[in-house]
Residue, then its C-alpha position, 0 to 999 in steps of 0.5 A: m471513466s472521467k474525459l480527465y482520465e480519458s485525455l490523459g490517457i489513463d485508459r490505455l495504462t496497463p494496470k501496471q503502468r496504472l499503480d506506477l501512476i498513482d506511486e509517481i503522483w503520490e511520490n509527488l505530492p508536496d510534504d503538506e499535503k499527504i495523509g495525515d497523522l494515522p487514526e487514532w484506532h490504527i495506531k491502536l491497532l499497529e501498537e498491538r501487533l508489535a507487542d504481538a509480534e513482540a511477545n511471539p518471535g517467529e510465528g510469523t510467515p518472513y514476509e518473502e514466504a508470505l509474498a510467494r504464498i500470494e504468488r502461487q494462490r494468483 
């Protein structure tokens, strides 16, 4: 564990608090410092999945149902 991690007290945060901290840091980065363009393979995969979803409406699981299933499995 790094000294900075300990000196800032991050080691005493709960997992939820750590994730909230990550989100807060990310949201406060200047726009020009956020990750730039997506790799080409990401874009291609997203396009393929979007095309599949459009070609097969109703085949997927709504977000709320998928999330509930994941939560039940915990």
